[in-house]
C-alpha positions as CSV (number, residue, x, y, z in Angstrom):
1,M,34.2,9.8,-18.7
2,D,34.1,9.4,-22.4
3,S,35.6,6.0,-23.4
4,K,36.3,7.4,-26.9
5,L,38.8,9.9,-25.5
6,E,40.6,7.5,-23.3
7,P,41.7,4.2,-24.8
8,S,41.6,1.1,-22.6
9,D,44.7,-0.4,-21.0
10,E,44.3,-3.3,-23.4
11,A,44.4,-0.9,-26.4
12,Q,47.4,0.9,-25.1
13,G,49.2,-2.3,-24.4
14,L,48.5,-3.5,-28.0
15,R,49.9,-0.2,-29.3
16,L,53.1,-0.8,-27.3
17,V,53.5,-4.3,-28.5
18,R,53.0,-3.2,-32.1
19,A,55.5,-0.4,-31.7
20,F,58.0,-2.8,-30.2
21,L,57.6,-5.3,-33.0
22,S,58.0,-2.6,-35.6
23,L,61.5,-1.8,-34.4
24,P,64.5,-3.2,-36.0
25,P,66.1,-6.2,-34.2
26,E,69.0,-4.1,-32.7
27,K,66.6,-1.5,-31.3
28,R,64.4,-4.3,-29.7
29,A,67.5,-5.6,-28.0
30,E,68.2,-2.2,-26.6
31,V,64.6,-2.0,-25.3
32,I,64.9,-5.4,-23.7
33,A,68.2,-4.5,-22.0
34,F,66.7,-1.2,-20.8
35,V,63.7,-3.0,-19.3
36,E,65.9,-5.6,-17.7
37,D,68.0,-2.8,-16.1
38,L,64.8,-1.2,-14.7
39,V,63.6,-4.5,-13.3
40,R,67.0,-5.1,-11.6
41,A,67.0,-1.5,-10.2
42,Q,63.5,-2.0,-8.9
43,A,64.4,-5.4,-7.2
44,R,67.5,-3.8,-5.6
45,S,65.4,-0.9,-4.2
46,E,62.8,-3.2,-2.9
47,D,65.5,-5.5,-1.2
48,G,66.8,-2.4,0.6
49,K,63.5,-1.4,2.1
50,E,62.7,-2.3,5.6
51,V,59.2,-3.2,6.7
52,S,57.7,-0.2,8.5
53,P,55.3,-0.6,11.4
54,V,51.8,0.5,10.6
């Protein structure tokens, strides 16, 4: 695997942070609300799962 072709997770994370910070404040608020909705949906789906026997 050529590390030049695939950026590290840290590099991708930094790009996401920079992109987020470059947004205007109202768009940042939309992104935050969207992520909060995703987290709530994930929590609800995990709460509804039953433990399955192995």
